[in-house]
C-alpha positions as protocol buffer text, in pm:
chain_id: "A"
residue {
  index: 1
  type: MET
  ca { x: -20 y: -5346 z: 4839 }
}
residue {
  index: 2
  type: ASN
  ca { x: -321 y: -5117 z: 4879 }
}
residue {
  index: 3
  type: ASP
  ca { x: -595 y: -5136 z: 4612 }
}
residue {
  index: 4
  type: ALA
  ca { x: -786 y: -4840 z: 4749 }
}
residue {
  index: 5
  type: ALA
  ca { x: -820 y: -4537 z: 4523 }
}
residue {
  index: 6
  type: PRO
  ca { x: -626 y: -4234 z: 4635 }
}
residue {
  index: 7
  type: GLU
  ca { x: -829 y: -3966 z: 4802 }
}
residue {
  index: 8
  type: ALA
  ca { x: -929 y: -3685 z: 4576 }
}
residue {
  index: 9
  type: GLY
  ca { x: -781 y: -3357 z: 4685 }
}
residue {
  index: 10
  type: PRO
  ca { x: -890 y: -3009 z: 4587 }
}
residue {
  index: 11
  type: PRO
  ca { x: -887 y: -2940 z: 4212 }
}
residue {
  index: 12
  type: ARG
  ca { x: -560 y: -2810 z: 4075 }
}
residue {
  index: 13
  type: PRO
  ca { x: -571 y: -2445 z: 3962 }
}
residue {
  index: 14
  type: ASP
  ca { x: -466 y: -2531 z: 3606 }
}
residue {
  index: 15
  type: THR
  ca { x: -762 y: -2769 z: 3559 }
}
residue {
  index: 16
  type: GLU
  ca { x: -1022 y: -2586 z: 3760 }
}
residue {
  index: 17
  type: GLU
  ca { x: -1296 y: -2423 z: 3554 }
}
residue {
  index: 18
  type: PRO
  ca { x: -1400 y: -2079 z: 3669 }
}
residue {
  index: 19
  type: GLU
  ca { x: -1759 y: -2032 z: 3776 }
}
residue {
  index: 20
  type: HIS
  ca { x: -1795 y: -1723 z: 3560 }
}
residue {
  index: 21
  type: ALA
  ca { x: -1527 y: -1624 z: 3314 }
}
residue {
  index: 22
  type: GLY
  ca { x: -1704 y: -1306 z: 3204 }
}
residue {
  index: 23
  type: PRO
  ca { x: -1780 y: -1203 z: 2846 }
}
residue {
  index: 24
  type: GLN
  ca { x: -1555 y: -1360 z: 2589 }
}
residue {
  index: 25
  type: ALA
  ca { x: -1510 y: -1289 z: 2221 }
}
residue {
  index: 26
  type: PRO
  ca { x: -1688 y: -1545 z: 2004 }
}
residue {
  index: 27
  type: ASP
  ca { x: -1465 y: -1806 z: 1845 }
}
residue {
  index: 28
  type: ASP
  ca { x: -1558 y: -1678 z: 1499 }
}
residue {
  index: 29
  type: ALA
  ca { x: -1452 y: -1319 z: 1572 }
}
residue {
  index: 30
  type: PRO
  ca { x: -1217 y: -1187 z: 1302 }
}
residue {
  index: 31
  type: ALA
  ca { x: -852 y: -1168 z: 1392 }
}
residue {
  index: 32
  type: ALA
  ca { x: -677 y: -834 z: 1387 }
}
residue {
  index: 33
  type: PRO
  ca { x: -486 y: -747 z: 1068 }
}
residue {
  index: 34
  type: ALA
  ca { x: -138 y: -897 z: 1065 }
}
residue {
  index: 35
  type: PRO
  ca { x: 137 y: -874 z: 802 }
}
residue {
  index: 36
  type: LEU
  ca { x: 172 y: -1181 z: 584 }
}
residue {
  index: 37
  type: ASP
  ca { x: 542 y: -1108 z: 532 }
}
residue {
  index: 38
  type: VAL
  ca { x: 530 y: -1234 z: 175 }
}
residue {
  index: 39
  type: PRO
  ca { x: 864 y: -1145 z: 15 }
}
residue {
  index: 40
  type: ARG
  ca { x: 845 y: -912 z: -284 }
}
residue {
  index: 41
  type: THR
  ca { x: 1154 y: -941 z: -501 }
}
residue {
  index: 42
  type: PRO
  ca { x: 1234 y: -622 z: -694 }
}
residue {
  index: 43
  type: THR
  ca { x: 1199 y: -659 z: -1071 }
}
residue {
  index: 44
  type: GLY
  ca { x: 1432 y: -375 z: -1162 }
}
residue {
  index: 45
  type: HIS
  ca { x: 1144 y: -181 z: -1321 }
}
residue {
  index: 46
  type: PRO
  ca { x: 1057 y: 108 z: -1087 }
}
residue {
  index: 47
  type: GLU
  ca { x: 695 y: 134 z: -1203 }
}
residue {
  index: 48
  type: ILE
  ca { x: 630 y: -238 z: -1151 }
}
residue {
  index: 49
  type: ASP
  ca { x: 816 y: -242 z: -820 }
}
residue {
  index: 50
  type: ALA
  ca { x: 601 y: 46 z: -693 }
}
residue {
  index: 51
  type: HIS
  ca { x: 285 y: -150 z: -772 }
}
residue {
  index: 52
  type: MET
  ca { x: 423 y: -461 z: -603 }
}
residue {
  index: 53
  type: GLU
  ca { x: 516 y: -263 z: -291 }
}
residue {
  index: 54
  type: ARG
  ca { x: 156 y: -136 z: -280 }
}
residue {
  index: 55
  type: LEU
  ca { x: 56 y: -492 z: -188 }
}
residue {
  index: 56
  type: ALA
  ca { x: 208 y: -430 z: 156 }
}
residue {
  index: 57
  type: ASP
  ca { x: -82 y: -192 z: 224 }
}
residue {
  index: 58
  type: ALA
  ca { x: -310 y: -496 z: 253 }
}
residue {
  index: 59
  type: ASP
  ca { x: -109 y: -610 z: 557 }
}
residue {
  index: 60
  type: HIS
  ca { x: -262 y: -333 z: 766 }
}
residue {
  index: 61
  type: LEU
  ca { x: -623 y: -376 z: 652 }
}
residue {
  index: 62
  type: THR
  ca { x: -897 y: -615 z: 747 }
}
residue {
  index: 63
  type: THR
  ca { x: -985 y: -872 z: 483 }
}
residue {
  index: 64
  type: ASP
  ca { x: -1268 y: -662 z: 340 }
}
residue {
  index: 65
  type: GLY
  ca { x: -1013 y: -389 z: 257 }
}
residue {
  index: 66
  type: HIS
  ca { x: -785 y: -621 z: 59 }
}
residue {
  index: 67
  type: LEU
  ca { x: -998 y: -615 z: -255 }
}
residue {
  index: 68
  type: GLY
  ca { x: -940 y: -243 z: -313 }
}
residue {
  index: 69
  type: VAL
  ca { x: -563 y: -285 z: -286 }
}
residue {
  index: 70
  type: TYR
  ca { x: -559 y: -590 z: -515 }
}
residue {
  index: 71
  type: GLU
  ca { x: -775 y: -418 z: -775 }
}
residue {
  index: 72
  type: ASP
  ca { x: -553 y: -109 z: -766 }
}
residue {
  index: 73
  type: VAL
  ca { x: -236 y: -316 z: -810 }
}
residue {
  index: 74
  type: HIS
  ca { x: -394 y: -522 z: -1089 }
}
residue {
  index: 75
  type: ARG
  ca { x: -506 y: -206 z: -1270 }
}
residue {
  index: 76
  type: GLY
  ca { x: -156 y: -56 z: -1242 }
}
residue {
  index: 77
  type: LEU
  ca { x: 17 y: -370 z: -1368 }
}
residue {
  index: 78
  type: ARG
  ca { x: -233 y: -407 z: -1654 }
}
residue {
  index: 79
  type: ASP
  ca { x: -178 y: -42 z: -1755 }
}
residue {
  index: 80
  type: ALA
  ca { x: 200 y: -93 z: -1748 }
}
residue {
  index: 81
  type: LEU
  ca { x: 169 y: -396 z: -1977 }
}
residue {
  index: 82
  type: THR
  ca { x: -69 y: -213 z: -2210 }
}
residue {
  index: 83
  type: ALA
  ca { x: 179 y: 74 z: -2232 }
}
residue {
  index: 84
  type: LEU
  ca { x: 444 y: -168 z: -2356 }
}
residue {
  index: 85
  type: ASP
  ca { x: 222 y: -260 z: -2650 }
}
residue {
  index: 86
  type: ALA
  ca { x: 157 y: 105 z: -2733 }
}
residue {
  index: 87
  type: ARG
  ca { x: 520 y: 215 z: -2749 }
}
residue {
  index: 88
  type: PRO
  ca { x: 647 y: 279 z: -3098 }
}
residue {
  index: 89
  type: GLY
  ca { x: 931 y: 61 z: -3204 }
}
residue {
  index: 90
  type: PRO
  ca { x: 1110 y: -57 z: -3513 }
}
residue {
  index: 91
  type: PRO
  ca { x: 889 y: -216 z: -3778 }
}
residue {
  index: 92
  type: SER
  ca { x: 837 y: -586 z: -3736 }
}
residue {
  index: 93
  type: GLU
  ca { x: 1040 y: -812 z: -3963 }
}
residue {
  index: 94
  type: HIS
  ca { x: 734 y: -1029 z: -4008 }
}
residue {
  index: 95
  type: VAL
  ca { x: 532 y: -772 z: -4202 }
}
residue {
  index: 96
  type: HIS
  ca { x: 455 y: -890 z: -4556 }
}
residue {
  index: 97
  type: ARG
  ca { x: 504 y: -618 z: -4815 }
}
residue {
  index: 98
  type: SER
  ca { x: 351 y: -627 z: -5157 }
}
């Protein structure tokens, strides 16, 4: 049995560090926009579905562009809900008459 350490050969290419790798992007550089692929299930209400589909626009924007899309969708959904309250309908059965 030989207790001598094996001779070190030349470094393997997969472990060798290059002398100069050139300019690299910093580790904290923002990633390119990528779709989140969040499923959007249709509600059956065309107006609401159109607002929900608008969320897909954020998939193609950098993070700082998301706020505008989210605010636009929120405004549209809020307006749709407000319109439901404003629609005339039959009188409520809970109205007390004197």
